[in-house]
ZAVO-243511 format. One record per residue: residue in three letters; x, y, z of N, C-alpha, C in turn. Coordinates in steps of 0.05 Angstrom, whole numbers, plus 5000, padded with zeros to 4 digits. Each point is the difference from the previous one (the first is absolute). Layout:
ALAXYZXYZXYZ...
This chain:
MET443076482203500950225019498350225001LYS498249945031497650185000500650325016HIS499250134987500150315009497950115015LEU500350115015497750225010501950275008TRP497850185008500450275005499349995022LEU502150145022499350155025501550255004GLY497750185000500950275010502850014980ALA502250164994501450164978502049814996CYS500149715016501749764987499149854989ALA501750044972499649644984501049825015LEU497349775016500949745014499249804985ALA501849894993499949774988500049745023LEU498249764988499249805027501549774980ALA501949925013501749764990498249744998THR500549854985497549794995501449754987SER499649814992501249754989501949964977VAL499750204992501750104969502250115010VAL502449824987502450024998500450184971ALA501250174994500550174969503149994998GLU501749995030502650084995501549735001PRO502449994977501349745002502049895027ARG500249795006500749895024503349944995ALA500949945026504549944990499749774979ARG498949755010499949864982499250004966ASP498450124995499550034975501950204988LEU502550115014501650134976502049725003GLY499949775016502149805002501750065023ILE499350135014501550065028500549685013PRO501549815007500049795017499950005027PHE498349815011499250045031500749685004ASP500949925022499149755018497950045009GLY499349635006497449925007497849964986THR497849985008497949914990497650145011PRO498950244975497550215009496949825006GLY498650125009498550005007498050044959PRO497049874999498550114978500150284987LEU500750175019499550325001502250084999ASN502049925020502350095007499550285017ALA498449945020499150155014499550055035ILE499950175013498749935023497649845002THR498450074984498149864995498549734998ASP503449905001499549724984499649875029VAL501050115015498649945037497050005001ALA498949785009496949934994499150245020GLY497750104998498650255020501250244990VAL502350034993501650295008498750164972THR499350255016499050194970501850225005VAL500150134975500950285006498950214983GLY499750265006498850254988501350174999GLN499750194978501850165004498750324987VAL500450155006498950284998502150204980THR501250134981501750214987499350234998LEU500750195006499550325006502450074981ASN499150124973501450074976499550304997ASP500150185007498050244985502950224995SER499550154981502350164992498250334994SER497049965007498550254993501350285011ASP501449985033500950225018503450014986VAL501050174988502749934993501650025022GLN499850235023501250015021499449755023HIS497649784991499549785018500049814990GLN502049944993500049634968499549825028VAL497049884996501049725019499849754983ARG501549885024502049744987499649675020THR497449975016500049895016498149745003GLY499449935023497349705003500849935023VAL498649804993499349785028500149764983THR501549725018498949824993499849795025ALA497949854990499049885027500649644996ILE500949895021500349714999497849915025LEU498049804984498249915022501449714997PRO501249915028501149735008497349794990ARG498150025009497449794999497650154982GLY500250084987498850254973497550075024ARG497849974998496950055013500649955021ASP501849775015499649975032502350165012THR501050134982502950125022499150215017ALA497450104997499150205021499749885029ASN499749654998498349925026502349725007GLN501049924983502349765004503350154998PRO501750035021502449955002501649964980SER503049835005501649894989502549955015PHE501249775000502850085014500950134986ALA502650065008501250264991502650055018ALA502450214982502350095015499950234978VAL502450145011500650234993503650035000PHE500650044980503850175001500350165000ALA502250185006500850284988503549954994LEU500149974982502850034987501850195003ASN498650324998500250175006498050215005GLY499150125017498650175011500250215009ASN500150154966499150274997498249994982GLY497449865011497750044983498049985020GLU497249964999498049995015498349704987MET499349845020497449765004498950005017THR497450165003498049945025498249805004GLY500649965027498449735010502249785008THR503150134992501649725004501349965029ALA499150145029499449915014498849795010TRP497749944995497649915005501249704987ILE501050004973499849804980503049785027GLU502050145003502049935017499149825026GLU498850255009498349845030498349785002SER498650044971497349755001500949764975GLY501950084986500049834976497250004975MET497950145006498650104983499750214985LEU500149974973498450234986497249994996GLU498750275017497350084998499350144980GLY498349924979499750224977501450014979PRO500150144975501750004979502150205002VAL501949934981502950155000499350204975LEU500050365005500050164985503250094995LEU500650094974502150084987499150294989THR501650165012500350324992501650164999ASN499950365000502150095005500750105022THR502350095005501150085027498050205019HIS498950194989498050175012497550005003SER499649684985496449974997499749785019VAL502349935013499549765018497550075024GLY499350135011498950135028497049964981VAL499150044970497050114995500249694996VAL500849814988500449844987499349685024ARG502150085030499149845021497250095013ASP498450234994498850105014496949874977ALA500249984980498449934973500449625009ALA501449915000500449615012498150065023ILE499850115018498249995029498050034984ALA499350234985496550024997499249794990TRP501649964974500049734974498649715028ARG501849935020498549815009498150035019VAL499350195003497750085020497850074987ARG500150074967498049894978499949725002GLN500949825004500049734991497449815016GLY499750185015498949905031500849745014GLN499349975021500349775011501850045023ALA499250275009501750165026497749875020ASP500050135017498549945030498250204996ALA497849945022497250204996501450324994SER501950085015500750324992500350084970GLY500349774988501449984977503750084999TYR500349925030503450075006502449774987TRP501850174986502349834991502750025021TRP500949755002502750135006502749864977SER501150264998502149964967501750205008LEU501949794991503550125000500649914967PRO498850214979500649934973502749934995VAL500949874974502649974989500350184983VAL501550164996500250314979502950045003ALA501249924972502850104995499950114978GLU502650215001500550244976502749964993THR500650104964502150134992499950214993PHE501850234995500550235001499950084969ASP497050134996500550064967499350384983GLY502250035031499450304999501550114978TYR501649874980501650164973498749974979LEU497049765001499050164971496350025017ASN499149995023498050085003500450195012ASP497550165008499150215021499149895024ILE503449955016498449765021499050215022ASN500350255002499350215017496650064997GLY499549914974498050114997497149765007PHE501549815015497849865016497549814978HIS500349844977497650084982499149685001VAL501249895019498549685015497850055006LYS498049935007496950095010499049755007PRO498549925024498749785007499149834977GLU497850244985498849794975503149914985HIS502050085004501749824983500249785014VAL500649955019500249735027498249884992PHE496650075007498149774997500249854960ALA500750194988499949954970501949704998ALA502850125004501549725005499149795016LEU499150065019499049735009498649794987ASP497450214998497849904993500049824968SER502250094987500749894979501749794996ALA500249895028503949844991497549744990ARG501549914982499349714994503249794986GLY498949805005502649764992499550124972GLY502149844987500749994970503550244997PRO500550064973502050095001500150225012VAL501750145005501050265019501550174974ASP498350264997501650144994503150175010GLU501150084986504150045003500050274994GLY502150085006501150274988499450235017ASN498550174991499550225002497149915009VAL499549945022497250015003500350025036GLY497250005008499850005036501550205008GLY501249845020501950165029502049994985GLY500949864968502750064993499750204974THR498250124999499650264975502350144994GLY500750175023502850125000502349915008MET500749685003501950055019502849894972ILE502550065004502549924987501749785013CYS501049864985501649805004502749934988HIS501850025015502949974983500550304975GLU498250235016499950234975498949954980PHE498549704993497750024988498049985005LYS498150104987496649975009499349715007GLY498850005029500349795011496249925005GLY499049945031497549905005499949775016ILE497049884990499249825003501249774985GLY500849655005500549854998499549705011THR499949764981499149805015500249704992SER501149775016500249804984499249805024SER500349694991499949885013501149764996ARG500449715027501649844987497749745015ARG500049784992499249774999502649805010VAL499549875032502649865012498249805011THR502049785001498449705009502250005034VAL497949905019501449965024499149775005GLY501649755006499849745004497649874971GLU497649975003498649874992497150254985ARG500650195005499250225007500450184977SER497850194981501250284991499150195013TYR500850284993499550245012499950164983THR498650194999501150264979500950355032LEU502050034987501350315009499450154983GLY499250315006500150184979501250205019VAL499650214986502150265005499350224979LEU499450235018498950304994501750215010VAL501850134983501450195011499450364987GLN500450145017498950344991504150025000ALA501450024977502849974996500150384995ASN501250175013500850185004503050095006TYR502149804997501850035020502649964971GLY502950075007502349884993501750184982ARG502049995000501750264981500849864968ARG500150094977499749884984502849804992ASP502650125015502549824993499649695010THR498549995021500149685013497149774987LEU498750204981498349834989501049734986ARG498949775008500349734989497649915000ILE499249874962498849815002500749744981ALA499149855011501249764993502649935000GLY501150105025503449944998501550304989VAL498750044978500850264989500250225011PRO502350185000501050255011498750234977VAL497050004999499150174979500050295008GLY500050075029501250285011502050104989GLN502549754999502450254992500049984967HIS498149904982499450104969498550164996LEU497849935011496850224993501150275015ARG501950234996500450155022498350224987GLU499250104983498450214998498150005006HIS498350354999498050045009500249985031ARG500950075016500449885028497950205014VAL499349955020497850205011502650155024TRP501649775017501350215019502450174996THR501050064983502350244987501250115020ASP498550105021501850145014501449765018PRO503850185001501649765020498649935029THR499050245006499450115036497549664995LEU498749944991498149754997501349764994ALA501950005014501649674992498949815010ASN498850025020499549755016496949904998GLU499549834995497049855002497550075016THR498550164990498650205025496949904986GLY498749784984497749864993499449815023SER497349894997499249855009498749734991ILE499549815008498049784994497649905012ILE499349854998497649865013499549734985ILE500349785025499049704983498049825007VAL498350074987497749745022500649754984VAL500449795022499849704992497649895008ALA499049774981497649915010500649694996THR498949815014500549754993497149765014ASP499849834985498549855008500549745017ALA502049984999502149795021499250055027PRO499349765024499050115027503150065012LEU500950205013501150095012499050215018LEU502549995028499750185025501050194996PRO499150155021501350334993503250005004ASN501149815017503050045002501249904964GLN498249834995501149884973499950204971LEU497350175008499050224975502750185006LYS501250085024502250145011502049974981ARG501149744999502449974985499049994984ILE497949944978499850074979499650284983ALA499250225016500650275002503150084994ARG501449905015502850014996501249974982ARG499249724989500849894969499450284971ALA498250105010498950244976503450134995SER500950045017502950245007501149864979LEU500049694996502449924980499150034973GLY497849984990498950064977500350274990LEU499750245027500750224982502850065004ALA501749895006503249985004500549984970ARG498749704991500749954976499850174976ASN498550275001499250184975501550255017GLY501649965017502450245004499250225025SER498249825014499850235020502349905030TYR500250165003501750025025498750135034ALA497450074991499450205030500250155012GLY501050194975501250255023498850115017ASN501650225007499550095030496750135004GLY499150144967497250124996498549874991SER500549754989498149904998497849815013GLY497649995005497949915017499949754982ASP500349685004499849714992498049915029LEU497949914988497949965016498749815008PHE500049734999498549794987498349865022VAL497549974991498349835014499349654977ALA499649805023499849844985496749825018PHE498549764984497649985014500149774985SER498249835012498949784993496649904999VAL499149964979497049964998499549705013ALA500749875010500749695012498550145027ASN499449655008499150075037497950154992GLY498450034987497250235002498149885028ASP501049735006497849975022501150125024ALA502849944999502250075018500350295019VAL498650194989500550235004497850135007HIS498049905014497550135014500249995032ASP499350155014500750155026498349775021ARG500749744999499149815021502149905022PRO498549825014501849925029501949864989LEU500349774979501549824992499750064965ASN501750024986501449974973502349774987THR499249794978501749884991500950224976ALA502749964996501450074967502049764997GLU499850014974501349804974503250164994PHE501849895007501950164990502949804991ILE500850074973502749874986501950045024GLY502349775005502050075021502050094983ASN501950175014502050104998502449974975ASP500249745008501849834982498949964973SER497950114993498649904973498950304988LEU501350305008499850204997501350064980ASP502249944988501550034982498750104969PRO498249904991498949944975497850294996LEU499950085024498450255002501650245008PHE502049955012503150275005500150074970LEU500449744988501250064971497350144983GLY497749895002498150144984500650345003THR499250005018500050255015502550234988VAL502649794999502550264985498649974968GLU499949914988499149934983497950194981ALA497349995012497150154989501650305014THR501350105026500050225009502150174968GLU501849804993501950104978498050074976GLU498449794995498650004976498650274998ALA497550045033498850214993501650314993ILE501550065019501350214991500950014972VAL501649834984499950014971497350174987ASN497449825012498450014982498650274996ALA501350085028497950295009502450194980LEU502849915004501650224971498750004971ILE500549674994498650014977497150084995ALA498149945018497250144987499950335005ALA501550015017500250395002500350184974ARG498550174994500450154976501650355012ASP500950084980501250255006497850235003MET500450225017498250105024501550345003LYS499050164994499850255001498550125027GLY500750145021498250115021501950275003GLN498649985026500350175028502950204987GLY499250314989503150184999500949864970GLY498349894984501249974974502449745011ARG500049905015502049765003498949804988TYR502849894983498949704981501549755016VAL498849824992501149745009499749784982LEU502249944983499849794980499549755012ALA498649784979499649715004502349874989ILE501549735024502249884972499649954975PRO501350114985499549894969499449674998HIS497949974988500349705003502749834973GLU499950094978502149894984502450085001GLU501250165018503350085012500149835011LEU497449945026501349805022499549684985ARG498649914978500249824991502249914981THR501550244995502750044977502049855021LEU500650145026500650005021501249675013LEU497949905002499249785014500649724983LYS500050134972500149824976503149944998ARG501250245013502950134998501549775014TYR500049965029499449815012499149705012HIS498650024978500049725001497449945015ARG498150195005498049995019497850044984LEU499649914971496250124990499449785004ASN497549904986498349715009498950144975GLU499949894979498950074971498049775000HIS499949815007498549794991496650055007
């Protein structure tokens, strides 16, 4: 982990060093075959950069937030779009730029994740970053509708302190790399809570075969949703057993009020309408872990394909390759499996956190979880 200091906040620039254990390291079983990194970066060209803001120097203003940037085509992202689609399972949240994705079927630029009250500054900084990359017209003008999504970290973070600044966005974008992706209390997921345990960033991938071809599909989540009672891991009703240290003890907070952002990437050649179908399937992976997409939850998903790079230019006539609808099932299943595992990876990698107002959220206890899975004969001990 590489550390920089900017102003009053400790800024951790997440690189390709994964220090935290992952779900499979604990013996949690999952279906499907992951890519070599079991991360969204298994999709060729996709890069991820993260800036983590974690500062306790001001007792009254505890900073627990950050930015996560996903670049579909790495350094080419600023200038080359990708076929894409979005889906809102429940819309109590924000993802900017979705109207143009719905209209055009194109994702133009990166996808950025942050906290609810930092969407504006992150969006503006994303435009400035694209301008800095050059290749605009002679005036330096860039027409840009960035995709910035949020979940609310105000329980642990001084969210009204507006601590995310443009330089943090630039750092996340400029540091984006392939390779392993840090998970848990990092980037946009720094202050997030999932099923009343500490949550955050998680990722996973699947290798799928369609006909005679193999493809990769990767998922990255910012997990900040869910009630404790409904949590399921590997089919086990974990939340009904691990009931201590609950966050929402007030009975008036009985409904789910959190959110999750899910980003799905693939190198399979898919058209926007097919990517919409892929994005919808992320809902099923989310449901496997116990979400019911409550009224107060913002469950917003975006899916994109890095294939057909030559077909996304603004020319009078383009030609695109795509998989037939009757052959999409392996990709649907891979989306469900990778989404399920990415969320559990976020929970496993997260660590206990004390934040704003002295509030404290515990991470899911690894050994207690292993004991529980073993009791249900769902622990892989090999």
